ROSE-932126 format. One line per 10 residues: number of its first residue (from 1); their letters; for each residue x negated, y, z of C-alpha. Coordinates in nm, 2 decimals. Layout:
<nodes>
NUM> A> X:Y:Z ~ ...
</nodes>
This chain:
<nodes>
1> XXXXXXXXXX> -3.98:7.44:-3.44 ~ -3.83:7.53:-3.10 ~ -3.49:7.56:-3.28 ~ -3.52:7.21:-3.43 ~ -3.61:7.06:-3.09 ~ -3.31:7.23:-2.93 ~ -3.08:7.09:-3.20 ~ -3.22:6.74:-3.15 ~ -3.17:6.77:-2.77 ~ -2.81:6.88:-2.82
11> XXXXXXXXXX> -2.74:6.59:-3.05 ~ -2.89:6.35:-2.79 ~ -2.68:6.50:-2.52 ~ -2.36:6.47:-2.72 ~ -2.44:6.11:-2.82 ~ -2.50:6.02:-2.45 ~ -2.17:6.18:-2.35 ~ -1.99:6.00:-2.62 ~ -2.14:5.67:-2.52 ~ -2.05:5.72:-2.16
21> XXXXXXXXXX> -1.68:5.83:-2.18 ~ -1.60:5.79:-2.55 ~ -1.60:6.07:-2.80 ~ -1.23:6.12:-2.79 ~ -1.24:6.13:-2.40 ~ -1.44:6.45:-2.37 ~ -1.22:6.71:-2.19 ~ -1.06:6.95:-2.43 ~ -1.19:6.75:-2.72 ~ -0.90:6.53:-2.83
31> XXXXXXXXXX> -0.69:6.25:-2.67 ~ -0.77:6.12:-2.33 ~ -0.62:5.82:-2.15 ~ -0.56:5.66:-1.81 ~ -0.52:5.29:-1.77 ~ -0.31:5.15:-1.48 ~ -0.31:4.80:-1.33 ~ -0.05:4.72:-1.07 ~ 0.05:4.43:-0.84 ~ 0.36:4.39:-0.63
41> XXXXXXXXXX> 0.53:4.15:-0.38 ~ 0.22:3.94:-0.33 ~ 0.37:3.82:0.00 ~ 0.05:3.69:0.14 ~ -0.03:3.46:-0.15 ~ -0.39:3.42:-0.06 ~ -0.47:3.15:-0.31 ~ -0.44:3.40:-0.59 ~ -0.63:3.68:-0.43 ~ -0.99:3.58:-0.54
51> XXXXXXXXXX> -0.91:3.54:-0.91 ~ -0.68:3.85:-0.93 ~ -0.97:4.04:-0.77 ~ -1.21:3.89:-1.03 ~ -0.98:4.00:-1.31 ~ -0.96:4.35:-1.18 ~ -1.33:4.38:-1.10 ~ -1.43:4.51:-1.44 ~ -1.12:4.73:-1.47 ~ -1.17:4.95:-1.16
61> XXXXXXXXXX> -1.33:5.29:-1.17 ~ -1.38:5.51:-1.47 ~ -1.05:5.60:-1.62 ~ -0.85:5.32:-1.45 ~ -0.63:5.33:-1.15 ~ -0.53:5.01:-0.96 ~ -0.22:5.03:-0.74 ~ 0.04:4.82:-0.55 ~ 0.41:4.87:-0.51 ~ 0.44:4.69:-0.18
71> XXXXXXXXXX> 0.54:4.38:0.01 ~ 0.18:4.25:0.00 ~ 0.13:4.09:0.35 ~ 0.43:3.90:0.49 ~ 0.53:3.54:0.42 ~ 0.24:3.30:0.44 ~ 0.07:3.15:0.74 ~ -0.27:3.26:0.59 ~ -0.16:3.62:0.60 ~ 0.07:3.63:0.90
81> XXXXXXXXXX> -0.16:3.48:1.16 ~ -0.38:3.79:1.15 ~ -0.09:4.03:1.07 ~ -0.21:4.11:0.72 ~ -0.57:4.20:0.81 ~ -0.71:3.95:0.56 ~ -0.49:4.06:0.27 ~ -0.56:4.42:0.35 ~ -0.94:4.36:0.33 ~ -0.90:4.16:0.00
91> XXXXXXXXXX> -0.68:4.44:-0.15 ~ -0.96:4.68:-0.09 ~ -1.21:4.45:-0.26 ~ -0.96:4.43:-0.56 ~ -1.00:4.80:-0.60 ~ -0.64:4.89:-0.51 ~ -0.64:5.26:-0.44 ~ -0.28:5.32:-0.32 ~ 0.02:5.11:-0.22 ~ 0.39:5.21:-0.20
101> XXXXXXXXXX> 0.51:5.07:0.13 ~ 0.77:4.79:0.09 ~ 1.04:4.67:0.33 ~ 0.84:4.37:0.45 ~ 0.55:4.60:0.56 ~ 0.78:4.68:0.86 ~ 0.83:4.32:0.97 ~ 0.57:4.34:1.24 ~ 0.68:4.68:1.37 ~ 0.56:5.04:1.32
111> XXXXXXXXXX> 0.24:4.99:1.53 ~ 0.12:4.70:1.32 ~ 0.19:4.90:1.00 ~ 0.00:5.20:1.13 ~ -0.29:4.97:1.23 ~ -0.31:4.83:0.87 ~ -0.30:5.18:0.73 ~ -0.59:5.29:0.95 ~ -0.82:4.99:0.88 ~ -0.84:5.06:0.50
121> XXXXXXXXXX> -0.92:5.33:0.25 ~ -0.62:5.23:0.05 ~ -0.36:5.51:0.07 ~ -0.02:5.38:0.20 ~ 0.25:5.58:0.03 ~ 0.60:5.65:0.14 ~ 0.71:6.00:0.05 ~ 1.07:5.94:0.16 ~ 0.99:5.78:0.50 ~ 1.09:6.03:0.77
131> XXXXXXXXXX> 1.15:6.02:1.14 ~ 1.51:5.96:1.22 ~ 1.73:5.98:1.53 ~ 2.08:5.84:1.56 ~ 2.20:6.16:1.73 ~ 2.00:6.44:1.57 ~ 1.94:6.29:1.22 ~ 1.63:6.36:1.01 ~ 1.31:6.48:1.15 ~ 0.96:6.53:1.01
141> XXXXXXXXXX> 0.77:6.32:0.75 ~ 0.63:6.00:0.91 ~ 0.27:6.09:0.83 ~ 0.14:5.84:1.09 ~ 0.23:5.55:0.86 ~ 0.24:5.70:0.51 ~ 0.10:5.96:0.27 ~ 0.34:6.12:0.02 ~ 0.11:6.08:-0.28 ~ -0.23:5.99:-0.41
151> XXXXXXXXXX> -0.46:6.21:-0.63 ~ -0.76:6.12:-0.84 ~ -0.96:6.29:-1.11 ~ -1.08:6.04:-1.37 ~ -1.42:6.04:-1.54 ~ -1.27:6.19:-1.85 ~ -1.14:6.48:-1.66 ~ -0.77:6.38:-1.64 ~ -0.61:6.45:-1.30 ~ -0.36:6.18:-1.20
161> XXXXXXXXXX> -0.10:6.19:-0.92 ~ 0.08:5.88:-0.78 ~ 0.40:5.94:-0.58 ~ 0.50:5.65:-0.36 ~ 0.86:5.58:-0.24 ~ 1.07:5.30:-0.11 ~ 1.43:5.24:-0.22 ~ 1.66:5.41:0.03 ~ 1.88:5.10:0.07 ~ 1.57:4.90:0.17
171> XXXXXXXXXX> 1.67:4.99:0.52 ~ 1.92:4.70:0.49 ~ 1.64:4.46:0.42 ~ 1.46:4.52:0.75 ~ 1.56:4.42:1.10 ~ 1.69:4.76:1.22 ~ 1.56:4.72:1.57 ~ 1.21:4.76:1.42 ~ 1.29:5.09:1.25 ~ 1.52:5.28:1.49
181> XXXXXXXXXX> 1.29:5.59:1.48 ~ 1.25:5.62:1.10 ~ 1.46:5.61:0.79 ~ 1.43:5.63:0.41 ~ 1.56:5.94:0.23 ~ 1.70:5.90:-0.12 ~ 1.41:5.92:-0.37 ~ 1.61:6.20:-0.54 ~ 1.55:6.41:-0.23 ~ 1.17:6.40:-0.26
191> XXXXXXXXXX> 1.05:6.29:-0.61 ~ 1.16:6.61:-0.81 ~ 0.99:6.85:-0.56 ~ 0.67:6.64:-0.54 ~ 0.65:6.59:-0.91 ~ 0.67:6.97:-0.96 ~ 0.41:7.02:-0.69 ~ 0.17:6.78:-0.85 ~ 0.20:6.93:-1.20 ~ 0.21:7.29:-1.11
201> XXXXXXXXXX> 0.01:7.33:-0.79 ~ -0.23:7.03:-0.81 ~ -0.26:7.07:-1.19 ~ -0.20:6.70:-1.26 ~ -0.21:6.59:-1.62 ~ -0.03:6.27:-1.54 ~ 0.23:6.19:-1.27 ~ 0.36:5.84:-1.21 ~ 0.59:5.69:-0.94 ~ 0.52:5.37:-0.75
211> XXXXXXXXXX> 0.85:5.26:-0.60 ~ 0.95:4.96:-0.40 ~ 1.27:4.90:-0.59 ~ 1.36:4.70:-0.90 ~ 1.32:4.85:-1.25 ~ 1.68:4.79:-1.34 ~ 1.80:4.93:-1.01 ~ 1.58:5.24:-1.05 ~ 1.70:5.30:-1.41 ~ 2.06:5.27:-1.29
221> XXXXXXXXXX> 2.01:5.53:-1.01 ~ 2.29:5.79:-1.07 ~ 2.12:6.04:-0.84 ~ 1.78:6.05:-1.02 ~ 1.65:6.02:-1.37 ~ 1.29:5.93:-1.31 ~ 1.20:6.00:-1.67 ~ 1.23:6.37:-1.60 ~ 0.96:6.36:-1.33 ~ 0.73:6.06:-1.40
231> XXXXXXXXXX> 0.53:5.94:-1.70 ~ 0.55:5.58:-1.58 ~ 0.73:5.40:-1.30 ~ 0.58:5.09:-1.13 ~ 0.85:4.88:-0.96 ~ 0.89:4.60:-0.71 ~ 1.12:4.42:-0.46 ~ 1.35:4.21:-0.69 ~ 1.07:3.96:-0.77 ~ 1.16:3.98:-1.14
241> XXXXXXXXXX> 0.93:4.02:-1.44 ~ 1.06:4.35:-1.58 ~ 0.93:4.57:-1.87 ~ 1.19:4.84:-1.96 ~ 1.16:5.17:-2.13 ~ 1.36:5.49:-2.12 ~ 1.28:5.82:-2.30 ~ 0.93:5.68:-2.36 ~ 0.87:5.61:-1.99 ~ 0.79:5.25:-1.90
251> XXXXXXXXXX> 0.96:5.09:-1.60 ~ 0.76:4.78:-1.51 ~ 0.74:4.51:-1.24 ~ 0.52:4.20:-1.23 ~ 0.76:3.95:-1.06 ~ 0.61:3.83:-0.73 ~ 0.34:3.62:-0.56 ~ 0.07:3.72:-0.80 ~ 0.23:3.58:-1.11 ~ 0.16:3.89:-1.31
261> XXXXXXXXXX> -0.05:4.20:-1.32 ~ 0.13:4.50:-1.47 ~ -0.08:4.71:-1.72 ~ 0.02:5.05:-1.86 ~ -0.19:5.28:-2.07 ~ -0.09:5.65:-2.10 ~ -0.26:5.89:-2.35 ~ -0.27:6.27:-2.31 ~ -0.32:6.48:-2.62 ~ -0.50:6.82:-2.63
271> XXXXXXXXXX> -0.16:6.99:-2.58 ~ -0.09:6.79:-2.26 ~ 0.17:6.56:-2.40 ~ 0.18:6.22:-2.24 ~ 0.26:5.91:-2.44 ~ 0.27:5.54:-2.33 ~ 0.08:5.33:-2.58 ~ 0.09:5.00:-2.39 ~ 0.30:4.84:-2.13 ~ 0.26:4.47:-2.05
281> XXXXXXXXXX> 0.27:4.21:-1.78 ~ -0.04:4.00:-1.79 ~ 0.03:3.65:-1.66 ~ -0.20:3.51:-1.38 ~ -0.46:3.27:-1.52 ~ -0.67:3.00:-1.36 ~ -0.94:3.09:-1.62 ~ -1.00:3.42:-1.45 ~ -1.34:3.43:-1.28 ~ -1.28:3.46:-0.90
291> XXXXXXXXXX> -1.44:3.73:-0.69 ~ -1.70:3.55:-0.47 ~ -1.66:3.79:-0.18 ~ -1.28:3.76:-0.17 ~ -1.30:3.38:-0.21 ~ -1.54:3.36:0.09 ~ -1.31:3.58:0.30 ~ -1.01:3.36:0.22 ~ -1.19:3.03:0.27 ~ -1.33:3.14:0.60
301> XXXXXXXXXX> -0.99:3.24:0.72 ~ -0.84:2.91:0.60 ~ -1.11:2.72:0.80 ~ -1.01:2.90:1.11 ~ -0.64:2.80:1.09 ~ -0.68:2.45:0.93 ~ -0.59:2.27:1.25 ~ -0.27:2.48:1.30 ~ -0.18:2.47:0.93 ~ -0.21:2.09:0.89
311> XXXXXXXXXX> -0.05:1.98:1.22 ~ 0.22:1.72:1.15 ~ 0.53:1.82:1.34 ~ 0.76:1.52:1.26 ~ 0.86:1.26:1.01 ~ 1.17:1.37:0.81 ~ 1.40:1.11:0.65 ~ 1.56:1.28:0.35 ~ 1.51:1.64:0.25 ~ 1.63:1.97:0.40
321> XXXXXXXXXX> 1.78:2.22:0.16 ~ 1.72:2.59:0.18 ~ 2.06:2.64:0.35 ~ 2.40:2.50:0.40 ~ 2.47:2.13:0.44 ~ 2.16:1.93:0.52 ~ 1.98:2.27:0.53 ~ 1.66:2.36:0.71 ~ 1.87:2.66:0.84 ~ 2.10:2.42:1.01
331> XXXXXXXXXX> 1.80:2.24:1.18 ~ 1.67:2.57:1.30 ~ 2.02:2.67:1.43 ~ 2.04:2.34:1.62 ~ 1.70:2.39:1.77 ~ 1.79:2.75:1.87 ~ 2.12:2.63:2.03 ~ 1.96:2.37:2.24 ~ 1.68:2.59:2.35 ~ 1.92:2.87:2.45
341> XXXXXXXXXX> 2.13:2.64:2.66 ~ 1.82:2.49:2.82 ~ 1.74:2.85:2.93 ~ 2.09:2.86:3.10 ~ 2.29:3.04:2.83 ~ 2.64:2.90:2.78 ~ 2.66:2.98:2.40 ~ 2.93:2.89:2.15 ~ 2.72:2.90:1.84 ~ 2.37:2.97:1.69
351> XXXXXXXXXX> 2.33:3.16:1.36 ~ 2.07:3.27:1.12 ~ 2.04:3.38:0.75 ~ 1.87:3.20:0.46 ~ 1.55:3.01:0.46 ~ 1.28:3.08:0.19 ~ 1.23:2.72:0.08 ~ 1.33:2.36:0.13 ~ 1.15:2.11:0.34 ~ 1.10:1.77:0.18
361> XXXXXXXXXX> 1.09:1.42:0.33 ~ 0.79:1.25:0.50 ~ 0.54:1.40:0.74 ~ 0.62:1.77:0.77 ~ 0.33:2.01:0.85 ~ 0.35:2.34:1.02 ~ 0.26:2.51:0.69 ~ 0.57:2.35:0.53 ~ 0.79:2.48:0.81 ~ 0.62:2.82:0.78
371> XXXXXXXXXX> 0.70:2.84:0.41 ~ 1.07:2.78:0.49 ~ 1.09:3.01:0.79 ~ 0.81:3.26:0.73 ~ 0.94:3.56:0.93 ~ 0.88:3.63:1.30 ~ 1.25:3.68:1.39 ~ 1.32:3.69:1.76 ~ 1.64:3.52:1.88 ~ 1.89:3.72:2.08
381> XXXXXXXXXX> 2.18:3.62:2.30 ~ 2.48:3.84:2.22 ~ 2.85:3.87:2.31 ~ 3.06:3.92:1.99 ~ 3.42:3.92:1.87 ~ 3.58:3.62:1.71 ~ 3.65:3.83:1.40 ~ 3.28:3.90:1.35 ~ 3.18:3.54:1.43 ~ 3.43:3.39:1.18
391> XXXXXXXXXX> 3.33:3.64:0.91 ~ 2.96:3.54:0.94 ~ 3.03:3.17:0.98 ~ 3.16:3.17:0.62 ~ 2.80:3.19:0.51 ~ 2.74:2.84:0.65 ~ 2.41:2.89:0.83 ~ 2.51:2.81:1.18 ~ 2.54:2.53:1.44 ~ 2.85:2.49:1.64
401> XXXXXXXXXX> 2.82:2.41:2.01 ~ 3.17:2.46:2.15 ~ 3.45:2.22:2.05 ~ 3.71:2.48:2.14 ~ 3.89:2.68:1.87 ~ 3.74:3.02:1.77 ~ 4.01:3.29:1.75 ~ 3.99:3.63:1.59 ~ 4.09:3.79:1.91 ~ 3.85:3.60:2.13
411> XXXXXXXXXX> 3.50:3.69:2.26 ~ 3.21:3.45:2.22 ~ 2.84:3.42:2.32 ~ 2.60:3.34:2.04 ~ 2.23:3.29:1.98 ~ 2.13:3.48:1.66 ~ 1.81:3.60:1.50 ~ 1.74:3.97:1.52 ~ 1.76:4.03:1.14 ~ 2.12:3.93:1.13
421> XXXXXXXXXX> 2.22:4.08:1.47 ~ 2.06:4.42:1.41 ~ 2.12:4.45:1.04 ~ 2.25:4.80:0.94 ~ 2.38:4.94:0.61 ~ 2.24:5.26:0.45 ~ 2.45:5.47:0.68 ~ 2.29:5.30:0.98 ~ 2.61:5.12:1.08 ~ 2.58:4.76:1.21
431> XXXXXXXXXX> 2.69:4.53:0.93 ~ 2.75:4.19:1.07 ~ 2.80:4.21:1.44 ~ 2.91:4.56:1.54 ~ 3.10:4.41:1.83 ~ 2.77:4.32:2.00 ~ 2.70:4.69:2.06 ~ 3.04:4.80:2.18 ~ 3.21:4.81:2.52 ~ 2.87:4.84:2.70
441> XXXXXXXXXX> 2.74:4.52:2.55 ~ 2.36:4.48:2.52 ~ 2.20:4.18:2.34 ~ 1.93:4.00:2.54 ~ 1.61:3.87:2.37 ~ 1.56:3.49:2.41 ~ 1.20:3.49:2.52 ~ 0.99:3.35:2.80 ~ 0.73:3.51:3.03 ~ 0.47:3.28:2.87
451> XXXXXXXXXX> 0.57:3.38:2.51 ~ 0.73:3.72:2.48 ~ 0.71:3.70:2.10 ~ 0.89:3.37:2.08 ~ 1.07:3.34:1.74 ~ 1.30:3.11:1.56 ~ 1.01:2.92:1.39 ~ 0.84:2.86:1.73 ~ 1.16:2.71:1.86 ~ 1.21:2.49:1.55
461> XXXXXXXXXX> 0.85:2.37:1.57 ~ 0.90:2.27:1.94 ~ 1.22:2.08:1.84 ~ 1.04:1.88:1.57 ~ 0.74:1.80:1.79 ~ 0.97:1.66:2.06 ~ 1.20:1.48:1.81 ~ 0.91:1.31:1.63 ~ 1.16:1.17:1.37 ~ 1.45:1.36:1.22
471> XXXXXXXXXX> 1.72:1.24:0.99 ~ 1.87:1.50:0.76 ~ 2.21:1.31:0.77 ~ 2.25:1.45:1.12 ~ 2.30:1.80:0.97 ~ 2.61:1.73:0.75 ~ 2.92:1.93:0.77 ~ 3.11:1.65:0.94 ~ 2.85:1.60:1.21 ~ 2.81:1.97:1.29
481> XXXXXXXXXX> 3.16:2.09:1.21 ~ 2.98:2.36:1.02 ~ 3.28:2.48:0.83 ~ 3.44:2.82:0.90 ~ 3.79:2.68:0.86 ~ 3.73:2.42:1.12 ~ 3.61:2.68:1.37 ~ 3.97:2.79:1.42 ~ 4.05:2.43:1.53 ~ 3.95:2.22:1.83
491> XXXXXXXXXX> 3.72:1.94:1.72 ~ 3.58:1.62:1.86 ~ 3.21:1.56:1.80 ~ 3.20:1.22:1.65 ~ 2.85:1.08:1.68 ~ 2.57:1.08:1.94 ~ 2.36:1.35:1.76 ~ 2.65:1.59:1.75 ~ 2.76:1.50:2.11 ~ 2.41:1.61:2.22
501> XXXXXXXXXX> 2.52:1.96:2.15 ~ 2.78:1.96:2.44 ~ 2.67:2.12:2.76 ~ 2.84:2.14:3.10 ~ 2.81:2.47:3.29 ~ 2.52:2.58:3.08 ~ 2.31:2.28:3.17 ~ 2.19:2.04:2.90 ~ 2.38:1.72:2.93 ~ 2.22:1.53:2.64
511> XXXX> 1.93:1.59:2.40 ~ 1.56:1.63:2.41 ~ 1.36:1.78:2.70 ~ 1.17:2.10:2.65
</nodes>
């Protein structure tokens, strides 16, 4: 009798275990699996947070890991105004467990990044982020802003390790004045050793890599074959929808701005062999049920900034392109030039890089301007060689102030955003204006006592508010002489708008009052 009762109890226990984790998921009793869901390059797209969180709500926990491959915060007013705090909190509600740090996570400086890391349970990953000094080279791992990897044991007993890295050349996508004390080692210098550690010391059954680098770029890395060290690779940065495979290892990226959620399923047999049985990018859908908590957080934040976001700055006749002739970049450069000269700087030119979007005609709000110029780039006054200036002027995003010819042998004063001025290559050499840092030259930030964080968007906003009405025809090549070939010639500014660029002795002769 007692034996029969024991058998019945054993059957019940086995049945309950099977119902809870699945018969084939019992450790040591057949194939087990891990399901991954990944997002990347959200760039502060808050209007998709609630439904993405809703989609992921019934996925998290159990045998599922949810991760991000970086660039989650920067680029929208809704996210930037609180330096990513809102998005950080929403990511936690999504169930994101770890995030590989992307290049735009550095846009507010190391202190802001460290603050974001410390205010969440999400593990910020960056195994190849090390302290760096121009004179002494590499130092210690930058543990104050990153963890090298993330570990979790699933309900079915599988132990999973996630290594997070950033592409070493991403240093070129960051204003280098913000990262003078850190650098990014090549992934090949850290991934092999960490993979071995996770498999042999931590006894991980599955090891994956989350990298802020494109799938194609990662596959083409001649220094590192990720398939030797990772069972799956989650990618980012290039904003492409990618789903590649090599040696049975998926390399996947879900485009950008919440357009896709990447999903990978890996199965591990009783002998420890790992196999990918599914790799797909799931398109965002308005039919997803939104997470009420995240929706309330986003709505409350939007209510707080509604007045700022909806403020009409000016009426625009015509449309501003992303760059070049009739470009919003040219408008920004003109605003920078006039502001710099109002502050007493006798400049020859104002420059910047590309905008993110166009600005169309009619009443232009601050939100529209923010979408076009989303970064907090500070403007600097720098003394540069004519050679550097002419080389960069070929890109077309500048506003000419002087009517004197620019010569390769000359020296000129410019107003330029920090990203362009301080940009460095992977060897940490200045790429665009090395002459600004030679012969004892030191660029000067264009700020005020009232606003020490004054950026190019602030200056453009002030310009539009003062102008009230702006005609895009004012920003043609002929009006601004924004042609690199013309820079080597003396010119005559033909119309009243262009003439307003001329200053005498660094004092504004014509134009709007600040």
